N, CA, C and O of each residue as an XYZ file, in Angstrom:
904
protein
N     -72.553   -131.594    165.987
C     -72.748   -132.720    165.067
C     -72.362   -132.292    163.651
O     -72.802   -131.251    163.164
N     -71.534   -133.109    163.000
C     -71.085   -132.791    161.653
C     -72.207   -133.021    160.644
O     -72.930   -134.015    160.712
N     -72.337   -132.085    159.712
C     -73.406   -132.160    158.718
C     -72.834   -132.597    157.369
O     -71.862   -132.025    156.876
N     -73.449   -133.609    156.791
C     -73.011   -134.165    155.514
C     -74.182   -134.167    154.539
O     -75.299   -134.538    154.900
N     -73.923   -133.750    153.302
C     -74.913   -133.826    152.232
C     -74.519   -134.945    151.280
O     -73.364   -135.058    150.869
N     -75.498   -135.764    150.943
C     -75.283   -136.883    150.028
C     -76.109   -136.657    148.764
O     -77.314   -136.422    148.842
N     -75.464   -136.729    147.603
C     -76.156   -136.579    146.327
C     -76.018   -137.896    145.564
O     -74.940   -138.237    145.076
N     -77.116   -138.621    145.470
C     -77.139   -139.953    144.844
C     -78.521   -140.180    144.254
O     -79.527   -140.052    144.952
N     -78.576   -140.520    142.959
C     -79.880   -140.634    142.303
C     -80.560   -141.980    142.536
O     -81.774   -142.087    142.359
N     -79.806   -143.016    142.930
C     -80.425   -144.311    143.210
C     -80.957   -144.307    144.638
O     -80.194   -144.236    145.601
N     -82.274   -144.384    144.756
C     -82.923   -144.203    146.054
C     -82.433   -145.188    147.104
O     -82.203   -144.798    148.248
N     -82.269   -146.456    146.741
C     -81.863   -147.454    147.739
C     -80.468   -147.166    148.279
O     -80.218   -147.304    149.477
N     -79.555   -146.763    147.387
C     -78.192   -146.431    147.828
C     -78.209   -145.149    148.650
O     -77.532   -145.044    149.673
N     -78.991   -144.178    148.190
C     -79.094   -142.897    148.901
C     -79.573   -143.106    150.338
O     -79.006   -142.547    151.276
N     -80.602   -143.901    150.499
C     -81.154   -144.136    151.822
C     -80.215   -144.987    152.683
O     -80.128   -144.788    153.895
N     -79.521   -145.926    152.058
C     -78.553   -146.746    152.796
C     -77.448   -145.878    153.377
O     -77.092   -146.007    154.548
N     -76.908   -144.990    152.543
C     -75.839   -144.101    153.017
C     -76.350   -143.178    154.116
O     -75.678   -142.970    155.126
N     -77.526   -142.635    153.914
C     -78.097   -141.706    154.899
C     -78.284   -142.375    156.248
O     -77.869   -141.839    157.276
N     -78.907   -143.545    156.245
C     -79.177   -144.257    157.501
C     -77.876   -144.689    158.171
O     -77.736   -144.589    159.390
N     -76.919   -145.173    157.366
C     -75.641   -145.637    157.923
C     -74.881   -144.485    158.582
O     -74.368   -144.636    159.690
N     -74.806   -143.341    157.909
C     -74.057   -142.213    158.459
C     -74.760   -141.609    159.672
O     -74.105   -141.137    160.600
N     -76.073   -141.624    159.664
C     -76.803   -141.173    160.846
C     -76.497   -142.082    162.032
O     -76.405   -141.630    163.173
N     -76.342   -143.356    161.744
C     -75.997   -144.303    162.796
C     -74.624   -144.060    163.382
O     -74.357   -144.430    164.525
N     -73.740   -143.430    162.594
C     -72.404   -143.093    163.068
C     -72.354   -141.714    163.722
O     -71.286   -141.237    164.106
N     -73.512   -141.085    163.845
C     -73.569   -139.825    164.569
C     -73.502   -138.570    163.728
O     -73.299   -137.482    164.266
N     -73.669   -138.694    162.417
C     -73.647   -137.524    161.548
C     -75.066   -137.018    161.282
O     -76.025   -137.791    161.294
N     -75.185   -135.715    161.043
C     -76.439   -135.154    160.547
C     -76.387   -135.232    159.024
O     -75.460   -134.705    158.410
N     -77.355   -135.873    158.419
C     -77.289   -136.159    156.984
C     -78.546   -135.682    156.264
O     -79.666   -135.897    156.729
N     -78.340   -135.033    155.127
C     -79.418   -134.742    154.198
C     -79.058   -135.351    152.854
O     -77.897   -135.315    152.445
N     -80.034   -135.905    152.173
C     -79.782   -136.600    150.914
C     -80.596   -135.971    149.788
O     -81.727   -135.529    149.991
N     -79.996   -135.940    148.593
C     -80.617   -135.312    147.433
C     -80.450   -136.209    146.209
O     -79.504   -136.991    146.107
N     -81.390   -136.072    145.294
C     -81.375   -136.908    144.087
C     -80.521   -136.310    142.988
O     -79.942   -137.050    142.193
N     -80.425   -134.983    142.922
C     -79.684   -134.328    141.849
C     -78.620   -133.394    142.408
O     -78.712   -132.932    143.545
N     -77.605   -133.123    141.585
C     -76.544   -132.203    141.976
C     -77.089   -130.801    142.188
O     -76.664   -130.089    143.098
N     -78.033   -130.411    141.343
C     -78.606   -129.085    141.460
C     -79.272   -128.880    142.816
O     -79.120   -127.825    143.432
N     -80.014   -129.896    143.285
C     -80.672   -129.811    144.587
C     -79.647   -129.729    145.718
O     -79.786   -128.930    146.645
N     -78.631   -130.561    145.624
C     -77.613   -130.573    146.663
C     -76.842   -129.269    146.741
O     -76.571   -128.772    147.834
N     -76.487   -128.713    145.595
C     -75.729   -127.465    145.572
C     -76.584   -126.292    146.041
O     -76.079   -125.373    146.686
N     -77.858   -126.320    145.723
C     -78.751   -125.254    146.192
C     -78.843   -125.272    147.713
O     -78.799   -124.220    148.351
N     -78.969   -126.462    148.293
C     -79.024   -126.586    149.747
C     -77.691   -126.197    150.373
O     -77.663   -125.600    151.450
N     -76.599   -126.525    149.717
C     -75.262   -126.205    150.210
C     -75.100   -124.699    150.400
O     -74.506   -124.256    151.383
N     -75.620   -123.925    149.474
C     -75.472   -122.465    149.522
C     -76.310   -121.839    150.632
O     -76.071   -120.694    151.017
N     -77.282   -122.573    151.145
C     -78.200   -122.014    152.141
C     -77.853   -122.397    153.581
O     -78.453   -121.865    154.515
N     -76.917   -123.289    153.774
C     -76.577   -123.707    155.125
C     -75.111   -124.120    155.194
O     -74.461   -124.346    154.174
N     -74.618   -124.211    156.406
C     -73.224   -124.601    156.629
C     -73.129   -126.114    156.737
O     -73.923   -126.743    157.437
N     -72.162   -126.696    156.048
C     -71.971   -128.138    156.136
C     -70.497   -128.457    156.209
O     -69.645   -127.594    155.998
N     -70.206   -129.718    156.513
C     -68.824   -130.133    156.749
C     -68.245   -131.006    155.661
O     -67.026   -131.097    155.515
N     -69.130   -131.666    154.876
C     -68.626   -132.568    153.838
C     -69.751   -132.886    152.862
O     -70.922   -132.917    153.241
N     -69.387   -133.123    151.597
C     -70.369   -133.532    150.590
C     -69.934   -134.828    149.928
O     -68.745   -135.081    149.729
N     -70.924   -135.639    149.593
C     -70.701   -136.877    148.855
C     -71.487   -136.793    147.556
O     -72.694   -136.552    147.571
N     -70.811   -136.991    146.439
C     -71.462   -136.961    145.131
C     -71.303   -138.300    144.427
O     -70.212   -138.869    144.398
N     -72.387   -138.796    143.864
C     -72.284   -139.883    142.900
C     -71.806   -139.273    141.585
O     -72.111   -138.117    141.291
N     -71.066   -140.036    140.801
C     -70.571   -139.499    139.533
C     -71.703   -139.345    138.530
O     -71.919   -138.260    137.990
N     -72.427   -140.433    138.282
C     -73.474   -140.433    137.268
C     -74.790   -139.977    137.886
O     -75.397   -140.694    138.682
N     -75.222   -138.771    137.508
C     -76.450   -138.194    138.041
C     -77.294   -137.639    136.905
O     -76.748   -137.282    135.861
N     -78.604   -137.557    137.074
C     -79.436   -136.903    136.060
C     -79.137   -135.405    136.037
O     -78.965   -134.790    137.090
N     -79.075   -134.829    134.865
C     -78.715   -133.413    134.774
C     -77.215   -133.255    134.925
O     -76.448   -133.926    134.236
N     -76.791   -132.378    135.814
C     -75.364   -132.173    136.059
C     -74.777   -133.386    136.773
O     -75.309   -133.834    137.788
N     -73.670   -133.918    136.234
C     -73.084   -135.085    136.888
C     -72.180   -134.653    138.038
O     -71.937   -133.463    138.240
N     -71.688   -135.636    138.787
C     -70.936   -135.342    139.989
C     -69.655   -134.572    139.755
O     -69.346   -133.651    140.512
N     -68.893   -134.927    138.717
C     -67.630   -134.235    138.471
C     -67.858   -132.788    138.044
O     -67.099   -131.901    138.431
N     -68.896   -132.546    137.250
C     -69.210   -131.168    136.859
C     -69.614   -130.351    138.084
O     -69.239   -129.185    138.208
N     -70.374   -130.958    138.982
C     -70.801   -130.266    140.198
C     -69.603   -129.919    141.073
O     -69.515   -128.809    141.598
N     -68.682   -130.866    141.229
C     -67.495   -130.621    142.049
C     -66.655   -129.509    141.442
O     -66.175   -128.628    142.155
N     -66.477   -129.549    140.138
C     -65.703   -128.503    139.463
C     -66.335   -127.131    139.673
O     -65.628   -126.141    139.861
N     -67.665   -127.071    139.641
C     -68.368   -125.807    139.842
C     -68.186   -125.327    141.286
O     -67.981   -124.137    141.524
N     -68.260   -126.234    142.230
C     -68.088   -125.884    143.644
C     -66.695   -125.320    143.893
O     -66.543   -124.354    144.641
N     -65.687   -125.905    143.280
C     -64.306   -125.493    143.515
C     -64.006   -124.093    142.948
O     -62.981   -123.501    143.286
N     -64.872   -123.573    142.109
C     -64.677   -122.221    141.590
C     -64.916   -121.167    142.664
O     -64.425   -120.044    142.552
N     -65.663   -121.522    143.699
C     -65.992   -120.582    144.765
C     -64.966   -120.674    145.888
O     -64.672   -121.769    146.368
N     -64.422   -119.542    146.308
C     -63.450   -119.537    147.402
C     -64.079   -120.028    148.702
O     -63.385   -120.562    149.567
N     -65.395   -119.847    148.840
C     -66.077   -120.268    150.064
C     -66.068   -121.785    150.232
O     -66.131   -122.288    151.354
N     -65.990   -122.513    149.121
C     -66.064   -123.980    149.184
C     -64.807   -124.639    148.626
O     -64.807   -125.836    148.336
N     -63.745   -123.868    148.477
C     -62.516   -124.398    147.879
C     -61.958   -125.563    148.693
O     -61.375   -126.492    148.135
N     -62.139   -125.509    150.022
C     -61.544   -126.533    150.878
C     -62.590   -127.438    151.523
O     -62.280   -128.176    152.459
N     -63.827   -127.386    151.029
C     -64.854   -128.291    151.530
C     -64.502   -129.727    151.134
O     -64.333   -130.002    149.946
N     -64.388   -130.647    152.092
C     -64.092   -132.041    151.737
C     -65.210   -132.639    150.880
O     -66.388   -132.545    151.226
N     -64.828   -133.254    149.762
C     -65.797   -133.857    148.854
C     -65.347   -135.271    148.495
O     -64.209   -135.497    148.086
N     -66.270   -136.209    148.659
C     -66.016   -137.607    148.337
C     -66.845   -137.983    147.117
O     -68.038   -137.683    147.059
N     -66.221   -138.636    146.145
C     -66.897   -139.025    144.908
C     -67.171   -140.523    144.907
O     -66.269   -141.325    145.149
N     -68.419   -140.897    144.634
C     -68.795   -142.303    144.484
C     -68.902   -142.614    142.993
O     -69.455   -141.821    142.231
N     -68.381   -143.753    142.581
C     -68.407   -144.061    141.161
C     -68.413   -145.561    140.905
O     -67.833   -146.342    141.660
N     -69.082   -145.946    139.822
C     -69.033   -147.329    139.362
C     -67.907   -147.501    138.346
O     -67.617   -148.616    137.913
N     -67.277   -146.392    137.971
C     -66.168   -146.433    137.012
C     -64.923   -146.894    137.740
O     -64.580   -146.355    138.792
N     -64.242   -147.890    137.188
C     -63.076   -148.419    137.884
C     -61.792   -148.343    137.066
O     -60.774   -148.916    137.454
N     -61.835   -147.641    135.942
C     -60.622   -147.480    135.154
C     -59.760   -146.368    135.751
O     -60.281   -145.412    136.326
N     -58.457   -146.496    135.614
C     -57.543   -145.536    136.217
C     -57.783   -144.127    135.705
O     -57.735   -143.175    136.485
N     -58.040   -143.971    134.410
C     -58.242   -142.638    133.850
C     -59.464   -141.969    134.465
O     -59.480   -140.751    134.646
N     -60.493   -142.759    134.788
C     -61.692   -142.203    135.413
C     -61.372   -141.671    136.803
O     -61.886   -140.626    137.203
N     -60.537   -142.376    137.532
C     -60.147   -141.922    138.866
C     -59.354   -140.621    138.776
O     -59.557   -139.704    139.572
N     -58.467   -140.550    137.817
C     -57.674   -139.332    137.632
C     -58.586   -138.158    137.290
O     -58.399   -137.054    137.803
N     -59.572   -138.394    136.424
C     -60.513   -137.328    136.056
C     -61.248   -136.834    137.292
O     -61.400   -135.628    137.486
N     -61.706   -137.761    138.128
C     -62.414   -137.369    139.335
C     -61.562   -136.524    140.258
O     -62.039   -135.524    140.795
N     -60.306   -136.906    140.456
C     -59.407   -136.152    141.323
C     -59.070   -134.793    140.714
O     -59.022   -133.786    141.420
N     -58.839   -134.768    139.416
C     -58.495   -133.511    138.750
C     -59.638   -132.512    138.785
O     -59.410   -131.304    138.721
N     -60.857   -133.003    138.886
C     -62.003   -132.095    138.938
C     -62.275   -131.595    140.359
O     -63.216   -130.833    140.580
N     -61.466   -132.016    141.305
C     -61.569   -131.447    142.639
C     -62.032   -132.368    143.742
O     -62.163   -131.931    144.885
N     -62.286   -133.641    143.439
C     -62.668   -134.573    144.504
C     -61.463   -134.835    145.401
O     -60.335   -134.934    144.917
N     -61.700   -134.945    146.701
C     -60.619   -135.211    147.636
C     -60.368   -136.705    147.797
O     -59.269   -137.121    148.164
N     -61.374   -137.496    147.524
C     -61.251   -138.943    147.619
C     -62.375   -139.553    146.792
O     -63.317   -138.860    146.409
N     -62.276   -140.840    146.521
C     -63.313   -141.522    145.755
C     -63.471   -142.938    146.260
O     -62.549   -143.509    146.842
N     -64.653   -143.505    146.034
C     -64.907   -144.896    146.372
C     -65.594   -145.574    145.198
O     -66.471   -145.004    144.549
N     -65.174   -146.800    144.947
C     -65.743   -147.575    143.857
C     -66.926   -148.381    144.375
O     -66.827   -149.063    145.395
N     -68.053   -148.296    143.657
C     -69.208   -149.121    144.006
C     -68.983   -150.552    143.548
O     -68.385   -150.770    142.494
N     -69.447   -151.531    144.312
C     -70.074   -151.426    145.643
C     -69.020   -151.206    146.716
O     -67.858   -151.565    146.526
N     -69.415   -150.620    147.844
C     -68.489   -150.344    148.923
C     -69.152   -150.672    150.253
O     -70.371   -150.823    150.331
N     -68.345   -150.779    151.289
C     -68.865   -151.054    152.627
C     -69.049   -149.772    153.410
O     -68.271   -148.832    153.253
N     -70.072   -149.723    154.253
C     -70.350   -148.500    155.009
C     -69.272   -148.232    156.054
O     -69.038   -147.073    156.397
N     -68.620   -149.246    156.563
C     -67.546   -149.030    157.533
C     -66.373   -148.311    156.876
O     -65.796   -147.392    157.458
N     -66.026   -148.728    155.672
C     -64.936   -148.059    154.957
C     -65.339   -146.645    154.570
O     -64.523   -145.726    154.639
N     -66.586   -146.466    154.165
C     -67.080   -145.131    153.828
C     -66.948   -144.204    155.032
O     -66.473   -143.076    154.902
N     -67.360   -144.673    156.186
C     -67.284   -143.857    157.391
C     -65.832   -143.552    157.747
O     -65.522   -142.444    158.185
N     -64.941   -144.525    157.563
C     -63.527   -144.317    157.875
C     -62.947   -143.208    157.004
O     -62.182   -142.370    157.482
N     -63.309   -143.208    155.741
C     -62.784   -142.173    154.841
C     -63.349   -140.805    155.210
O     -62.636   -139.802    155.174
N     -64.619   -140.767    155.560
C     -65.251   -139.508    155.955
C     -64.593   -138.959    157.213
O     -64.278   -137.770    157.280
N     -64.384   -139.806    158.201
C     -63.758   -139.361    159.442
C     -62.329   -138.873    159.188
O     -61.873   -137.926    159.828
N     -61.636   -139.509    158.268
C     -60.283   -139.086    157.933
C     -60.282   -137.681    157.335
O     -59.467   -136.837    157.707
N     -61.201   -137.442    156.408
C     -61.301   -136.114    155.803
C     -61.656   -135.055    156.836
O     -61.052   -133.982    156.862
N     -62.617   -135.345    157.672
C     -63.063   -134.381    158.678
C     -61.983   -134.128    159.728
O     -61.812   -132.999    160.188
N     -61.271   -135.158    160.098
C     -60.241   -135.018    161.125
C     -59.149   -134.070    160.672
O     -58.646   -133.275    161.466
N     -58.781   -134.145    159.417
C     -57.704   -133.303    158.930
C     -58.146   -131.847    158.786
O     -57.329   -130.934    158.903
N     -59.413   -131.635    158.538
C     -59.933   -130.271    158.500
C     -59.847   -129.641    159.883
O     -59.594   -128.444    160.014
N     -60.059   -130.456    160.912
C     -60.116   -129.951    162.280
C     -58.745   -129.787    162.929
O     -58.634   -129.191    164.001
N     -57.720   -130.300    162.301
C     -56.394   -130.230    162.910
C     -55.983   -128.786    163.135
O     -56.147   -127.942    162.254
N     -55.457   -128.507    164.297
C     -55.035   -127.150    164.653
C     -53.640   -126.904    164.107
O     -52.651   -127.420    164.629
N     -53.578   -126.115    163.057
C     -52.303   -125.812    162.445
C     -51.776   -124.487    162.974
O     -52.556   -123.613    163.350
N     -50.474   -124.336    163.003
C     -49.847   -123.154    163.589
C     -50.106   -121.896    162.789
O     -50.117   -120.801    163.352
N     -50.315   -122.027    161.486
C     -50.523   -120.849    160.647
C     -49.228   -120.295    160.083
O     -49.256   -119.402    159.237
N     -48.089   -120.810    160.539
C     -46.806   -120.330    160.056
C     -46.512   -120.917    158.681
O     -46.700   -122.112    158.453
N     -46.053   -120.074    157.778
C     -45.700   -120.540    156.441
C     -44.477   -121.446    156.519
O     -43.588   -121.255    157.349
N     -44.456   -122.428    155.640
C     -43.342   -123.362    155.584
C     -42.759   -123.352    154.183
O     -43.490   -123.486    153.202
N     -41.452   -123.194    154.085
C     -40.791   -123.126    152.779
C     -39.901   -124.337    152.588
O     -39.142   -124.719    153.478
N     -40.008   -124.941    151.398
C     -39.184   -126.077    151.013
C     -38.652   -125.785    149.619
O     -39.304   -126.090    148.621
N     -37.459   -125.189    149.555
C     -36.933   -124.803    148.256
C     -37.822   -123.775    147.599
O     -38.085   -122.720    148.177
N     -38.292   -124.067    146.391
C     -39.161   -123.139    145.666
C     -40.631   -123.323    146.014
O     -41.481   -122.605    145.489
N     -40.947   -124.278    146.894
C     -42.335   -124.547    147.262
C     -42.626   -123.965    148.648
O     -41.860   -124.162    149.591
N     -43.742   -123.247    148.752
C     -44.125   -122.584    149.993
C     -45.548   -122.976    150.369
O     -46.448   -122.949    149.530
N     -45.748   -123.343    151.643
C     -47.065   -123.740    152.129
C     -47.615   -122.683    153.076
O     -46.889   -122.138    153.906
N     -48.915   -122.399    152.941
C     -49.607   -121.450    153.809
C     -50.710   -122.216    154.542
O     -51.810   -122.360    154.008
N     -50.439   -122.711    155.756
C     -51.412   -123.557    156.466
C     -52.760   -122.905    156.723
O     -53.789   -123.580    156.665
N     -52.777   -121.597    157.008
C     -54.048   -120.937    157.316
C     -55.042   -121.023    156.175
O     -56.245   -121.171    156.393
N     -54.527   -120.928    154.946
C     -55.395   -120.970    153.769
C     -55.290   -122.299    153.037
O     -55.992   -122.521    152.050
N     -54.412   -123.192    153.517
C     -54.182   -124.491    152.895
C     -53.831   -124.320    151.416
O     -54.315   -125.057    150.557
N     -52.990   -123.345    151.146
C     -52.546   -123.083    149.776
C     -51.064   -123.406    149.652
O     -50.300   -123.304    150.612
N     -50.679   -123.801    148.438
C     -49.286   -124.114    148.143
C     -48.861   -123.311    146.920
O     -49.577   -123.235    145.922
N     -47.667   -122.710    147.027
C     -47.134   -121.909    145.939
C     -45.798   -122.474    145.484
O     -45.006   -122.970    146.286
N     -45.566   -122.389    144.186
C     -44.263   -122.717    143.626
C     -43.790   -121.501    142.848
O     -44.372   -121.135    141.827
N     -42.724   -120.877    143.346
C     -42.214   -119.636    142.757
C     -43.334   -118.611    142.604
O     -43.486   -117.991    141.552
N     -44.114   -118.445    143.671
C     -45.213   -117.464    143.761
C     -46.434   -117.817    142.911
O     -47.401   -117.056    142.891
N     -46.412   -118.932    142.221
C     -47.591   -119.377    141.467
C     -48.371   -120.367    142.330
O     -47.835   -121.387    142.763
N     -49.651   -120.049    142.575
C     -50.458   -120.923    143.422
C     -50.827   -122.201    142.682
O     -51.300   -122.159    141.546
N     -50.609   -123.336    143.334
C     -50.917   -124.627    142.738
C     -52.318   -125.052    143.134
O     -52.699   -124.922    144.297
N     -53.083   -125.555    142.192
C     -54.444   -126.019    142.451
C     -54.398   -127.494    142.837
O     -54.404   -128.376    141.979
N     -54.351   -127.741    144.136
C     -54.284   -129.109    144.628
C     -55.596   -129.512    145.278
O     -56.292   -128.682    145.863
N     -55.926   -130.788    145.170
C     -57.084   -131.313    145.897
C     -56.705   -131.464    147.370
O     -55.541   -131.323    147.746
N     -57.703   -131.752    148.184
C     -57.478   -131.911    149.620
C     -56.446   -133.008    149.891
O     -55.516   -132.806    150.671
N     -56.608   -134.150    149.257
C     -55.696   -135.266    149.488
C     -54.302   -134.963    148.954
O     -53.309   -135.332    149.581
N     -54.214   -134.298    147.810
C     -52.911   -133.944    147.253
C     -52.156   -133.017    148.201
O     -50.950   -133.164    148.404
N     -52.883   -132.062    148.778
C     -52.266   -131.140    149.743
C     -51.732   -131.912    150.941
O     -50.583   -131.720    151.339
N     -52.552   -132.782    151.518
C     -52.148   -133.547    152.696
C     -50.963   -134.448    152.379
O     -50.052   -134.594    153.194
N     -50.974   -135.046    151.204
C     -49.903   -135.952    150.800
C     -48.586   -135.196    150.642
O     -47.551   -135.645    151.133
N     -48.620   -134.055    149.962
C     -47.403   -133.268    149.758
C     -46.877   -132.737    151.086
O     -45.672   -132.773    151.336
N     -47.771   -132.248    151.937
C     -47.360   -131.731    153.240
C     -46.676   -132.812    154.065
O     -45.641   -132.565    154.683
N     -47.251   -134.004    154.076
C     -46.678   -135.092    154.873
C     -45.293   -135.474    154.363
O     -44.374   -135.684    155.154
N     -45.145   -135.565    153.056
C     -43.844   -135.901    152.479
C     -42.811   -134.821    152.789
O     -41.657   -135.126    153.090
N     -43.234   -133.550    152.713
C     -42.313   -132.447    152.992
C     -41.857   -132.456    154.445
O     -40.680   -132.244    154.738
N     -42.797   -132.701    155.349
C     -42.460   -132.685    156.773
C     -41.598   -133.867    157.179
O     -41.021   -133.875    158.267
N     -41.507   -134.867    156.311
C     -40.680   -136.045    156.587
C     -39.612   -136.210    155.509
O     -39.295   -137.324    155.094
N     -39.069   -135.090    155.071
C     -38.140   -135.129    153.939
C     -36.831   -135.843    154.248
O     -36.111   -136.231    153.329
N     -36.514   -136.022    155.521
C     -35.265   -136.691    155.870
C     -35.369   -138.210    155.831
O     -34.373   -138.902    156.043
N     -36.566   -138.740    155.561
C     -36.741   -140.188    155.577
C     -37.549   -140.652    154.380
O     -38.244   -139.870    153.731
N     -37.441   -141.940    154.107
C     -38.293   -142.564    153.097
C     -39.591   -142.957    153.780
O     -39.579   -143.680    154.776
N     -40.713   -142.481    153.247
C     -42.019   -142.777    153.827
C     -42.612   -143.964    153.082
O     -42.734   -143.930    151.857
N     -42.977   -145.001    153.802
C     -43.506   -146.198    153.162
C     -44.916   -145.969    152.639
O     -45.612   -145.051    153.073
N     -45.319   -146.804    151.715
C     -46.675   -146.730    151.167
C     -47.704   -146.945    152.273
O     -48.716   -146.248    152.335
N     -47.438   -147.915    153.144
C     -48.381   -148.210    154.225
C     -48.541   -147.017    155.162
O     -49.649   -146.721    155.608
N     -47.441   -146.335    155.460
C     -47.518   -145.165    156.340
C     -48.336   -144.054    155.699
O     -49.144   -143.411    156.368
N     -48.131   -143.825    154.417
C     -48.884   -142.777    153.729
C     -50.375   -143.091    153.706
O     -51.204   -142.212    153.942
N     -50.712   -144.336    153.424
C     -52.117   -144.720    153.395
C     -52.761   -144.564    154.771
O     -53.893   -144.094    154.884
N     -52.040   -144.958    155.804
C     -52.596   -144.861    157.158
C     -52.696   -143.417    157.633
O     -53.670   -143.046    158.289
N     -51.704   -142.607    157.310
C     -51.681   -141.228    157.790
C     -52.588   -140.302    156.973
O     -53.232   -139.417    157.537
N     -52.643   -140.495    155.670
C     -53.419   -139.595    154.810
C     -54.860   -140.069    154.667
O     -55.785   -139.256    154.672
N     -55.055   -141.381    154.540
C     -56.414   -141.898    154.405
C     -57.018   -142.287    155.759
O     -58.236   -142.394    155.900
N     -56.167   -142.492    156.728
C     -56.645   -142.662    158.084
C     -57.155   -144.039    158.443
O     -57.898   -144.171    159.416
N     -56.792   -145.068    157.703
C     -57.234   -146.421    158.032
C     -56.326   -147.412    157.319
O     -55.582   -147.045    156.410
N     -56.394   -148.672    157.742
C     -55.614   -149.716    157.072
C     -56.249   -149.985    155.730
O     -57.301   -150.618    155.644
N     -55.615   -149.510    154.695
C     -56.227   -149.507    153.370
C     -56.205   -150.892    152.749
O     -55.145   -151.504    152.617
N     -57.373   -151.386    152.370
C     -57.462   -152.718    151.759
C     -58.221   -152.665    150.432
O     -58.551   -153.707    149.865
N     -58.495   -151.471    149.940
C     -59.269   -151.326    148.713
C     -58.384   -151.232    147.485
O     -57.477   -152.043    147.298
N     -58.653   -150.234    146.647
C     -57.918   -150.061    145.406
C     -56.443   -149.790    145.688
O     -56.104   -148.781    146.307
N     -55.575   -150.678    145.240
C     -54.150   -150.545    145.519
C     -53.507   -149.391    144.747
O     -52.391   -148.977    145.060
N     -54.212   -148.877    143.743
C     -53.639   -147.820    142.910
C     -53.976   -146.424    143.414
O     -53.563   -145.438    142.804
N     -54.715   -146.318    144.509
C     -55.112   -145.009    145.007
C     -53.913   -144.098    145.231
O     -53.884   -142.975    144.727
N     -52.935   -144.566    145.974
C     -51.759   -143.753    146.283
C     -50.986   -143.426    145.017
O     -50.529   -142.295    144.851
N     -50.829   -144.393    144.122
C     -50.084   -144.164    142.879
C     -50.726   -143.057    142.054
O     -50.029   -142.209    141.498
N     -52.047   -143.063    141.976
C     -52.751   -142.052    141.203
C     -52.547   -140.667    141.811
O     -52.308   -139.697    141.092
N     -52.643   -140.579    143.129
C     -52.444   -139.295    143.790
C     -51.014   -138.777    143.600
O     -50.807   -137.588    143.361
N     -50.040   -139.670    143.708
C     -48.642   -139.278    143.496
C     -48.446   -138.776    142.071
O     -47.767   -137.775    141.842
N     -49.049   -139.480    141.118
C     -48.890   -139.110    139.715
C     -49.477   -137.734    139.429
O     -48.823   -136.900    138.802
N     -50.702   -137.488    139.883
C     -51.328   -136.187    139.628
C     -50.605   -135.079    140.388
O     -50.512   -133.952    139.901
N     -50.093   -135.394    141.581
C     -49.349   -134.401    142.353
C     -48.060   -134.025    141.640
O     -47.704   -132.849    141.580
N     -47.366   -135.006    141.107
C     -46.137   -134.727    140.363
C     -46.411   -133.832    139.156
O     -45.639   -132.920    138.858
N     -47.503   -134.101    138.476
C     -47.854   -133.286    137.319
C     -48.120   -131.840    137.721
O     -47.720   -130.913    137.016
N     -48.788   -131.648    138.842
C     -49.175   -130.299    139.247
C     -48.016   -129.472    139.797
O     -47.958   -128.262    139.575
N     -47.089   -130.119    140.517
C     -45.980   -129.347    141.056
C     -44.874   -129.172    140.025
O     -43.953   -128.383    140.238
N     -44.951   -129.898    138.907
C     -43.997   -129.700    137.828
C     -42.622   -130.245    138.157
O     -41.836   -129.593    138.845
N     -42.336   -131.422    137.674
C     -41.067   -132.067    138.003
C     -40.184   -132.271    136.776
O     -39.386   -133.208    136.726
N     -40.329   -131.400    135.799
C     -39.590   -131.604    134.559
C     -38.077   -131.662    134.799
O     -37.395   -132.539    134.269
N     -37.559   -130.726    135.597
C     -36.122   -130.661    135.825
C     -35.711   -131.011    137.247
O     -34.528   -131.212    137.520
N     -36.673   -131.086    138.150
C     -36.376   -131.375    139.547
C     -37.368   -132.394    140.097
O     -38.547   -132.083    140.264
N     -36.897   -133.617    140.381
C     -37.806   -134.643    140.925
C     -38.084   -134.403    142.403
O     -37.352   -134.905    143.256
N     -39.134   -133.639    142.719
C     -39.448   -133.352    144.115
C     -39.817   -134.619    144.882
O     -39.434   -134.787    146.039
N     -40.562   -135.506    144.228
C     -40.998   -136.733    144.885
C     -40.254   -137.909    144.256
O     -40.485   -138.261    143.099
N     -39.374   -138.498    145.026
C     -38.562   -139.606    144.525
C     -39.172   -140.938    144.932
O     -39.541   -141.135    146.089
N     -39.275   -141.843    143.979
C     -39.774   -143.187    144.271
C     -38.629   -144.066    144.754
O     -37.600   -144.178    144.088
N     -38.808   -144.676    145.891
C     -37.844   -145.642    146.402
C     -38.453   -147.013    146.167
O     -39.326   -147.451    146.917
N     -37.998   -147.677    145.142
C     -38.635   -148.900    144.668
C     -38.769   -149.943    145.771
O     -37.812   -150.266    146.475
N     -39.999   -150.462    145.896
C     -40.272   -151.503    146.866
C     -40.498   -151.003    148.275
O     -40.791   -151.791    149.174
N     -40.366   -149.690    148.481
C     -40.519   -149.145    149.830
C     -41.595   -148.070    149.884
O     -42.616   -148.226    150.554
N     -41.345   -146.957    149.156
C     -42.297   -145.850    149.212
C     -41.779   -144.631    148.487
O     -41.308   -144.728    147.354
N     -41.864   -143.471    149.142
C     -41.504   -142.212    148.499
C     -40.734   -141.316    149.454
O     -40.811   -141.461    150.674
N     -39.981   -140.376    148.863
C     -39.249   -139.397    149.641
C     -39.309   -138.048    148.940
O     -39.152   -137.963    147.722
N     -39.539   -136.989    149.723
C     -39.524   -135.650    149.168
C     -38.078   -135.158    149.112
O     -37.343   -135.245    150.096
N     -37.681   -134.641    147.949
C     -36.312   -134.159    147.743
C     -36.352   -132.647    147.655
O     -36.908   -132.099    146.703
N     -35.771   -131.963    148.632
C     -35.752   -130.499    148.669
C     -34.695   -129.993    147.693
O     -33.632   -130.592    147.524
N     -35.022   -128.876    147.059
C     -34.059   -128.286    146.123
C     -32.893   -127.679    146.897
O     -31.970   -127.131    146.294
């Protein structure tokens, strides 16, 4: 049984998430503060964490940033819940290490779909063989990406998105295909989710002189190998 920790200071929302996820077959523990959740995280093995952004004491983004400093939790799937709906807020959440985010209010079915998508990709059996695409090199065993031997700090979703584009470099990948393959469901929520991930990914891989990710207007994206 997969173990999930939920950190949410609003008791009614915390209990709703806990009961809903238990109903989907997950083992769930819920905490009011980031400090409590992180302390429990260090004492037991878990598969995924959910953080609310606005928390008493340490907020969700600060907690995620602190977690990502540890190699032991670098690849732990983390979902951020937020009432903030401005694009810059979403970018901040992703840049601080969240793998995905949901805007309040949200439906429990969609929440579960996103959780299952994150967990499924962690469980995928990868060959472990390094893959090279021009100056970019992927190490599946450690889920690390290097550009000219410099390791890139990518979130879970950014890694999955770049890998998928690279593996399909001979074709234009539609927006719908990316949403279904990377997020794992027919996406009907924030239409800017993919755009934000593409934007932050482009910034991190550095496209000043080489457009690795080409936009095909009205269709989707294509990875361009050097």
